[in-house]
N, C-alpha and C positions, 0 to 999 in steps of 0.2 A: 441813464441807468447802467449800473454794472451788472451784467448778466452772469458773471463768473461766480462760481460757488466758493465758499470758504476754503473747501478741500482743494479745489484747483489752484487757488492763490497761495495756499500754505504748503502744498506738496513740495518737499525738498528737491531742488534741482540736482542732477547728477554731476558730481565732481569729476567723474570718469569721462563723461561725454564732453565735458568742458575742455579737458585736455585733448580729446579726440578732435574736437572742432578746431582748437588752436593749431594743431598739427597740420591741418589742411592748408594753412597759409604758407607752409614751408615746403621746399623740395628736399629730397634725399634725406628724409627722416626715418629713423627706425622706431616703429611703433610698438611699444611694450605695455599696452594699456587695457585692451579689451580681453576679458577672461574667457577666451574661446580656444579650443584645440586647434592647432594649425594642421591637423590631419584631415583627410576626407573621410566621410562615413564609409565603414567597411563595405566592400562590394557585395558580400552576401546579404546585407541589410538592404542595400539599394535594390537588389534583385528581388527580394521579397516584396518590396513596395510595388515595383513594376508588375510583378505577377499578380498582386492583389487587385491592382487597377484593372489589369486585363481580365481578371475573373469577376469584375463587377462590384468590388468592395469600395464603392464610391457614394454610398447612401448613409443615412443616419445610423448611428450606433446607440446602444443603450447609454443613458446619462452617466452611469457609473463606469462605463468602458465595457469592452468585449469580455465575456466571461473567460475565454481562453487566455487573454492577457492577464486578467486578474488572478487566475489560477497559477500562471507562470510566475507572476511577482510573489504571490503567497508562497509558492515552493521555494523561491530564492530565500525567503525569510524563515523558512522551516528551521534554519540553523539558529534562529533567535527563539522560536517557539514552534512546537509541533501543533499547536492549536490554531495557528493562523490558517484561514481559508480564504477563498475569493471574496467572502463577505466582509473580510477586514481590509479590503483593498478598494481604493478610489483612484481612477485614472483621470489625470488632469492635463491642462495645457502647459507642460513644462513644470519645473519646480517652483516658478513664480506664482502660478494659479494654485499650486498645492499649498503654499503658504497662505494665500488669500482665502482658500476654502477652509483651512484650519481656523483662521481668525474669524471668518464669517460664521462658522458653525459654532464657536465657543466663546467669543468675547462680546461683552455688552458695552455700550458707551460708558465711559468713566472707569472701566477696568484698567489695570496696569499690567504691561507685559515687560518683563526684564530682558534686556538685550546686552550682549557684551559690547564694549567700546575699546578698541575700534571693531567695526562689524561691516557687513554688506550694507551699503547705505539705503537700499530699497526697504530694509526692515522698518526703518522709521516711517517712511511714507505709508507702507501697507498697514501698519498698526493704526496710524492716524486716520486713514480712510474709514475704518470701521468704528471711529469714535473712541478708541481706546488710547492709552497714553504710554509711549515707549519710556522705559526707565533705564538708563545706561549704568552699567557696572564696569568699572575700570579693569582693563587687562594689562598686566605689566611685562615688559621685556625680561625683567630679572626672574619672572616665573616661566620663562620660555614661552611667553605669550599664551599661557594657559589661564582660563578664567578660574577663579578659586571659589570654592563653596562658601567660605566665610565671608567673602565679598558679596556674594549673591544674597546671603542671609541678611546682611546689613541693609540691603536695599528693599527688602520685603515690608509691605505695609498691609493693613486691612483690605486695600483695594487690589492687591496683587492677584492676578488670575493665572498667569503662566510665566514660564521661563523659556526663552528661545536660545537654543544651543546650536552652534555651527562647528562641526569637527569632521574632517579637517577644515580649517578656517580660510575663508575669503575675507580679509586680505592677508592674514597673518602667516598662513602655511603651517600652523600649529595643529597638533592632534591632542585632544584631552585624554589624559591617562585613565585607565580603568579605575585606579585608586580615587581619582578626583570625581569621576562619573558616579561612583558608588556614594561618595559624600553628598553630591548634589542630589542624588535620588532620595537620600534620607531626608534632605530639606524639603524636597517636593512632597514627600509623604507627610512630614511633620506639619506643614502649612496647607496641605490639601491643594497642591498646585498641579496644573497641567505642564507638560514639557513638549515643546515643539523641537524636534531633533532634525536639524537640516544636515543631511548626510550625502549630499550630492557629489562630494569628492571622496566618498568612502573607498573607492577602488584605485585611487591614485595616492598610494602610500609607499614610502621608501624604507630602506635599511631594515627590512624584515620586521617592521613594526606590526603588531597584530591589532586590528581595529576592534574597538569595544563600543557597543551601543547600550544606552540605558534600557532599551527595549529587551535586552538579554537579562535583565533583573526581573524575576517573576513577580515580586511583590509590588512593583510599580508599573508593570507592562501596560495596564489599562489606562494609565494616565499619560502615556508617551504616544505622540503622533509622529511617526517617521515621515520625513519629507525627502524624496529622492527624484531623480530623473535620469534620462539616457543621454542628456546633453553633453556632459563632461566625460563620462566613462566611455561612451561609444562614438564620440565626435559627432553628435546628432543635435547640435544647438538649433538648427533651423527646422528640425521636425516637430519640435514643441510637444514632447511626450514626457510627462512626469507622473508622480503618483503619491498617494498618502497610504500609509499602513497604520492601523490603529484599532481601537476597540469598536466592535460592531455597533454599539450604542451611538457613537459619534459618526462613524463612516456611514451608517444607514441614513443619516440626515443630509449627507452631502450631495446625493443625485438630484434632489429637488432644488437645491441651490445652484447646481450646475445648469439645470434646465433654464434657469432665469439669467444665466451669464453667457454661456456659449452653446448651450444645449448639449453637445457632445464633442468628443475628439474625432478628427477625421479617421475613418475606418482603416484606410490603407496604411497610415502611419502607425496605427496600432498593430497591424500585421507585421510591419517592419520591426516594431519593438518586441514582438514575440520572437522573431528570428534573432534579435540582438541577445535575448536571454537564453534561447535554446540552442542557437548555432555555435560554432566554434569561437573560442575566446582568445585565439592567438593574437588578433590584431590589438585587443585590449592590453594584453600582456606586453606586447612590443611597444605600444604607446607609453606605458608606464616606465619601461626600460629607457625609452628615448628622454622622457621627462626627467628621469634620475640623472642621466648624463648632462642634460641641459641645466638642471638645477646646479650641478657642480661648476659648470662653466661659469654661470652667473655669480653664484655666491662666493666661490673661491676667488673669482676675479674681483669682485667688489671688495673682499677683505684684503686684497693687496693694494688697494687705493687708500693713500693716507687720508684719514679723517672720516672713513666710512667703515662701519662694522655691521655685520649681517649674520643673524642666527641661520643655521642650516635647517631649512624647512623639512619636517618629516613627512609632509603630505601637501596635496593640491599642486598647483603649478605657479605659485606666487612666492617671491622674496619680499621681505619687509626691512630694507636696510635703514640703519640709524644714520641721519645726516646732521645731527644737532651741533656737531663741532664747527660747522661752517657759519653759524650765527645768522642763518636766513630762515624764514618761515618755509615750510615744506612747499607751499604754493609758489613762493618766490624762486626757490631752488629748482623746482620742476619746470617752471617757465624759462628759467636761465638755461636749463639743459636742452630745451627745444630750440631756443634761439641760437645758442652758442656752441652746442655739441651735436645737434641733430638727433637727439634721443628723447623719445616721449615716454615719460613714466607718470604715474598718478600721485599727487600729494597725499601724504598720509592723512591730512586733515579732512579729506573727502569721506573718510570712514569714521569720523567722530573726533572729539577733542583730544583723546588719548593718542590719535595718529599724528598729532603735530610733532614735527621733528623726524619724520620717516617718509619714505616713498614706498609705493607698491610697484613692483616690477614683475611682469608676466613672463615666465620663461617657456611658455608654449609658443616657440618660435624656432626658426632653423638654427642649427649650430653656428652657421656662418654670421647670421644676423646678431646673435647673442655675443659672439666673440668680438664682433665690430662694435656693438653697443658698449660693451665693458671697456674696450680700447678707447673709444670716444670719451666716455665719462672720465676715465683715468687721465687722459691727456688734458681734458678741460680743468679737472681738479688741480693737477700738478702745475698747470700754467697759471690759474687764477688764485689759488690759495697757498 
């Protein structure tokens, strides 16, 4: 008898982890695969956690999160709406559980959720877990890797329940313009759709671009669920603290769902998150400056390699170079780079069919590693092609 569920058998394997595992077979490789800051968590945040442990914050917390943290998050989003209070906030185990709770609270089996293609591949699996269907909408390089409202509208059917947006984008590094967000908001209103707005990279933006969230539009605010976390902005990936901000009607139903999944988020990590929001932000600003410099090292370097072209990412810490001129699939080319150049990148096809012909390269790494990676890729391409 096969004891595995259909979900377990059908859940899509991670193309990112596949390359990570392949790299383990080789020595002296530069890994540009996992989307994680290469910085340590700022010292003041770590000290807040240590202090919380010493003070006995090691017991259960409320399912929805500590009120103090929820209030701090609501205060951060007062720039979107003065009406947000702690009751509009649900604390979660990272951004991943934030997405899961949004889906669990709002979709039914058979519902359709629109996602961009390419996109963060876990979106597909998470939507499928809850019996819904992910519907891909193509995102094109000629549109600066921005999803377009008219393409979303073409994908809407009577079964469509929600649109999942991710800006700044993983893997594309793109930032959806205010003009396009407004157009998508009108579509959401026209077809009575929810919008899950994955904003985990909203603090990693370059070139003085001003971030715009759909939740800033009063007419549609109650249909927008903001997903965010401390992982990327404050280099807290291992702390697993995220959150959802949205209408009280939806948020108020999440604590009982949390009770059945993880009960609550560790209390001392929530205390650390409070410090992350209320403490000095110098470390965050410095990280963004470093990412901007490293973006230029990678993308300017890639654009100097014959056959490779790469858009300058306005946000996140990802480059998405076009490698179509080499006549190889993105998987073949990525594996070739590991074997022959000692550089590990993720094939664009790991993020959806529209990612074919591209690579995702993470520039959250040291200047030295990034310069060496670009040098190795350039040497390989000039020698082989």
